[in-house]
C-alpha positions in Angstrom: 31.3 23.9 17.9 31.3 20.8 15.8 33.9 19.1 18.0 31.8 19.9 21.1 28.7 18.5 19.5 30.6 15.3 18.5 31.8 15.0 22.1 28.3 15.3 23.5 27.0 12.7 21.0 29.8 10.3 21.9 29.1 10.6 25.7 25.4 10.2 25.3 25.8 7.1 23.1 28.2 5.5 25.6 25.8 6.2 28.4 22.9 4.6 26.5 24.7 1.4 25.6 24.6 -0.2 29.1 20.8 0.2 29.8 20.1 -0.9 26.3 22.2 -4.0 26.8 20.2 -4.8 30.0 16.9 -4.4 28.2 18.0 -6.8 25.4 19.4 -9.3 27.9 16.2 -9.3 30.1 14.0 -9.6 27.0 15.9 -12.7 25.8 15.8 -14.3 29.2 12.1 -13.8 29.5 11.5 -15.3 26.0 13.6 -18.3 26.9 12.3 -18.9 30.4 8.7 -18.2 29.8 8.2 -19.4 26.2 5.6 -22.0 27.3 3.5 -19.7 29.5 3.5 -16.7 27.2 0.5 -16.1 25.0 1.0 -14.9 21.4 0.5 -11.3 22.4 3.1 -11.5 25.2 5.6 -13.2 23.0 5.0 -10.7 20.2 5.5 -7.8 22.7 8.9 -9.2 23.8 10.0 -9.8 20.2 9.1 -6.2 19.4 11.2 -5.1 22.4 14.2 -7.1 21.0 13.7 -5.9 17.5 13.5 -2.2 18.6 16.5 -2.5 20.9 18.6 -4.1 18.1 17.7 -1.1 16.0 18.6 1.3 18.8 21.9 -0.4 19.1 22.6 0.2 15.4 21.7 3.8 15.7 24.1 4.3 18.7 26.9 2.6 16.7 26.3 4.8 13.7 26.2 8.0 15.9 29.5 7.0 17.5 31.0 6.4 14.1 29.8 9.8 12.9 31.3 11.5 15.9 34.7 10.0 15.4 35.2 10.9 11.7 37.8 13.6 11.3 38.7 13.7 15.0 42.2 12.4 14.6 44.9 13.2 12.0 44.2 11.1 8.9 46.7 8.7 7.4 46.0 8.8 3.6 47.2 6.2 1.1 46.7 5.5 -2.6 43.5 3.4 -2.9 42.1 1.6 -6.0 38.4 2.3 -5.9 37.7 -0.8 -8.0 39.0 -2.9 -5.0 36.9 -0.8 -2.7 33.8 -1.6 -4.7 34.7 -5.3 -4.7 34.8 -5.2 -0.9 31.5 -3.3 -0.7 29.8 -6.0 -3.0 31.2 -8.7 -0.7 30.0 -6.9 2.5 26.5 -6.4 1.0 26.2 -9.9 -0.6 23.0 -10.8 1.3 21.2 -7.6 0.5 22.3 -7.8 -3.2 21.2 -11.4 -3.5 17.8 -10.9 -1.8 17.0 -7.7 -3.8 18.3 -9.0 -7.1 20.3 -5.8 -7.4 22.4 -5.3 -10.5 25.5 -3.3 -9.9 27.6 -2.0 -12.8 30.7 0.1 -12.8 32.3 2.5 -15.2 35.8 3.9 -14.9 37.0 3.8 -11.3 40.3 5.5 -10.5 43.0 5.6 -7.9 42.4 8.2 -5.1 44.3 9.2 -2.0 42.1 8.3 1.0 41.5 6.2 4.1 40.6 2.8 2.6 38.1 1.7 5.3 36.4 5.1 5.2 36.0 4.8 1.4 34.5 1.3 1.9 32.1 2.8 4.5 31.1 5.7 2.1 30.4 3.5 -1.0 28.7 0.9 1.1 26.3 3.5 2.6 25.4 4.8 -0.8 24.9 1.3 -2.4 22.8 0.1 0.6 20.8 3.3 0.3 20.1 2.6 -3.3 19.0 -0.9 -2.6 16.8 0.2 0.4 14.9 2.8 -1.7 14.4 0.7 -4.8 10.6 0.6 -4.4 9.1 -2.4 -6.3 11.7 -2.3 -9.1 14.8 -4.5 -9.3 17.6 -2.2 -8.1 20.0 -1.1 -10.9 23.0 0.8 -9.6 25.7 2.3 -11.7 28.9 3.6 -10.2 31.5 5.7 -12.1 33.9 8.6 -12.0 35.4 11.2 -14.2 38.2 13.6 -13.8 37.3 17.3 -13.0 40.4 19.4 -12.7 42.3 18.3 -9.5 39.4 16.1 -8.4 37.6 12.9 -9.3 33.9 13.3 -9.5 32.1 10.0 -8.5 28.5 9.2 -9.2 26.3 6.5 -7.7 23.0 6.3 -9.7 20.0 4.2 -9.1 16.5 3.6 -10.5 14.7 3.9 -7.1 11.8 6.0 -5.8 13.7 9.3 -6.0 13.7 12.3 -3.6 11.8 15.5 -3.7 14.1 18.5 -4.4 13.2 20.2 -1.1 14.8 17.3 0.8 18.1 17.3 -1.2 20.0 19.0 1.6 18.0 17.7 4.6 18.8 14.0 3.8 22.5 14.5 4.8 21.5 15.5 8.4 21.6 12.8 11.1 18.4 10.9 11.8 16.4 12.6 9.0 14.1 10.4 7.0 12.1 11.6 4.1 10.3 8.3 3.1 8.9 7.5 6.6 10.5 5.4 9.4 8.8 2.1 8.5 9.5 1.8 4.8 13.1 0.8 4.9 15.7 -0.8 7.1 18.3 1.7 8.4 19.4 4.0 11.1 18.9 7.4 9.4 22.6 8.2 9.9 24.2 6.7 6.8 24.1 9.8 4.6 25.3 12.0 7.4 28.3 9.6 7.8 28.8 9.7 4.0 28.9 13.5 4.1 31.4 13.6 7.0 33.7 11.1 5.3 33.7 13.1 2.0 34.3 16.4 3.8 37.1 14.9 5.9 38.8 14.0 2.6 38.5 17.6 1.3 35.6 16.8 -1.0 31.8 17.5 -1.2 28.7 15.4 -1.7 25.3 16.2 -3.1 22.3 14.5 -4.8 20.3 15.0 -8.0 16.9 13.4 -7.9 13.2 13.6 -8.6 10.4 11.4 -7.3 9.9 8.3 -9.4 13.0 9.0 -11.5 15.8 7.5 -9.3 18.7 9.3 -7.7 22.3 10.1 -8.5 24.6 10.8 -5.6 27.8 12.7 -6.5 30.9 13.2 -4.5 34.4 14.5 -5.1 37.7 13.3 -3.9 41.1 14.8 -4.7 43.2 13.0 -7.3 46.4 11.5 -5.7 48.8 14.1 -7.1 46.5 16.9 -5.9 46.1 15.4 -2.5 49.9 15.3 -2.0 50.1 19.1 -2.7 47.5 20.2 -0.2 46.6 19.1 3.3 43.2 17.4 3.8 40.4 19.5 5.2 38.9 18.5 8.5 35.2 17.6 8.6 32.8 20.3 9.8 29.3 19.6 11.0 
């Protein structure tokens, strides 16, 4: 059932891409050709169309990414999560600089994973922490500790927090609990994070209260444990 749902999502996303491309193209052409004749209201309307279509394009890309995770056999390799975090910090350099975010790390281990998926996972969680910082300077701490055959990772922040009744719902695609206009994002990032973790044989959850920040936890098999057992496929 999950594979069928992913197929439907992928087909719908591909079908939406072309009309959305036409909308963006025509809006840009109108702005360029009619810039002198447009009044402020007309220009504002076209700029809103462009902004909304750009957001829709990001949503489509994220839905396609979500549908592809776990579809093919995964080639795992030993990955240094310190290097993964370095790549995440580089990728998010603009957001980190603009928000003044302070990112600290504790012990980060070697795991057996797909490197680019691990970058995607940590990047989603760090960006999420920056986006939901409220008025405070974002302070994000990332660490890991050994728990049996797994590594337990934590990504903690000092943000606005999440009500307990939403702790499961936030991992569903396109679910927002803070309102659609308060942050930049597609509403798919945490769903992608869950799918990545589950495709590696782990699990993900959150501990949070309103006004007291959030800590996202996820597990990944230690390299020696991953060699002994096959990776689980993701399930929606």
